[in-house]
C-alpha positions in Angstrom: 42.4 18.6 -44.2 42.0 17.2 -47.6 43.6 19.2 -50.4 41.0 20.7 -52.8 40.9 19.6 -56.4 42.0 22.2 -58.9 39.3 23.2 -61.3 40.8 25.2 -64.2 38.2 27.3 -66.0 38.9 29.1 -69.2 37.8 32.7 -69.2 36.9 33.7 -72.8 34.0 31.7 -74.2 33.3 30.0 -70.8 32.8 32.8 -68.3 33.1 35.9 -70.5 30.8 35.5 -73.6 33.6 36.6 -76.0 31.1 37.9 -78.5 33.5 40.7 -79.7 36.4 38.3 -80.0 40.0 39.1 -79.0 40.5 42.8 -78.4 43.7 42.6 -76.4 44.8 41.0 -73.2 43.5 43.9 -71.0 40.2 44.5 -73.0 37.2 42.6 -71.6 34.0 44.2 -72.7 31.3 41.6 -73.3 28.7 40.2 -70.9 29.1 36.9 -69.0 27.8 33.7 -70.5 24.3 33.4 -68.9 24.5 31.8 -65.5 28.3 32.0 -65.3 28.6 34.4 -62.3 26.1 32.4 -60.2 27.8 29.2 -61.2 31.2 30.5 -60.1 29.8 31.7 -56.8 28.2 28.3 -56.2 31.5 26.6 -56.9 33.3 28.8 -54.4 30.5 28.4 -51.8 30.9 24.6 -52.1 34.5 24.9 -50.8 35.3 21.7 -52.8 37.6 23.1 -55.4 40.5 25.4 -55.8 39.2 27.6 -58.7 41.8 28.7 -61.2 40.7 31.0 -64.0 43.1 30.7 -66.9 43.2 32.3 -70.3 45.6 33.2 -73.1 45.5 36.6 -71.3 47.0 35.0 -68.2 50.6 35.4 -69.2 50.2 39.2 -68.9 49.7 40.8 -65.5 47.4 43.3 -67.2 45.4 40.4 -68.5 45.0 38.8 -65.1 44.0 42.2 -63.6 41.5 42.8 -66.4 39.8 39.5 -65.7 39.6 40.3 -61.9 38.2 43.7 -62.6 35.6 42.3 -65.0 34.5 39.7 -62.5 34.1 42.3 -59.8 31.6 44.1 -62.1 33.7 46.8 -63.7 32.2 46.0 -67.1 29.2 43.9 -66.3 26.0 44.4 -64.5 26.2 41.5 -62.1 29.7 41.1 -60.6 31.3 39.0 -57.9 32.0 40.4 -54.5 35.7 40.8 -53.6 35.3 37.9 -51.1 34.7 35.6 -54.0 37.2 37.1 -56.5 39.9 37.1 -53.8 39.7 33.3 -53.4 40.0 32.6 -57.2 43.5 31.9 -58.4 44.6 33.6 -61.7 47.8 31.6 -62.6 50.1 32.9 -65.3 50.6 29.4 -66.7 48.3 26.4 -67.1 47.6 24.8 -63.7 47.9 21.0 -63.1 44.1 20.7 -62.9 41.8 17.8 -61.8 39.5 19.1 -64.5 39.6 21.8 -67.2 36.5 23.5 -68.6 37.3 25.1 -71.9 35.3 26.1 -75.0 38.1 25.2 -77.3 39.0 21.6 -76.4 38.3 18.1 -77.5 38.2 15.4 -74.8 40.9 12.8 -75.4 39.4 9.4 -75.0 42.3 7.2 -76.2 41.9 7.9 -79.9 43.4 10.9 -81.7 41.0 13.1 -83.7 41.4 13.1 -87.4 42.5 16.2 -89.3 38.9 16.5 -90.5 37.6 16.4 -86.9 40.1 19.1 -85.9 39.3 21.3 -88.8 35.5 20.9 -88.2 35.7 21.9 -84.6 33.6 24.9 -83.6 33.2 26.4 -80.1 29.7 26.4 -78.7 29.1 30.1 -79.4 29.8 29.6 -83.1 26.6 27.6 -83.4 24.7 30.2 -81.4 25.6 32.9 -83.9 24.5 30.7 -86.8 21.0 30.2 -85.2 20.4 33.9 -84.9 
C-alpha cells in the first residue's frame, strides 16, 4: 500500500472564517469559509491524503480539542460526522507536508520577497472586508 501524501491545512482563515480574529486557543466561534466542510469531506472520501489540520492553536491540547469540537458542529450549523473528524490528524507541531494550504503564506519560487512585498501582504479575507 502506498503511503498517503500529507496535506497540511491551516485552520483559521482557511477552514474557519476567522472573522472575529484571535479570541484564544480554545475559542472558535465564527462560521466556516463557504464550501470548507464539503471540501474537507471530499478530501477524506478521496482517501488520497493524510489530512493534518494545523494552527497556532495546535500547540495547546485545548486548542486541538476546540478545533475538533468546532468541526463536529459544536459552533457551526453544518459539521462533520465523527467518522470524518476521527481520521483527521491534529498535530501539535507543523507536519512534514507534501503541500500546505495557508491563508498567511507566500509561495517561495526561488526568489526572496522584498520587504515591501512582505509588508504589503494581506490574507484573502482582508480584501473581502474592504469590498463590503
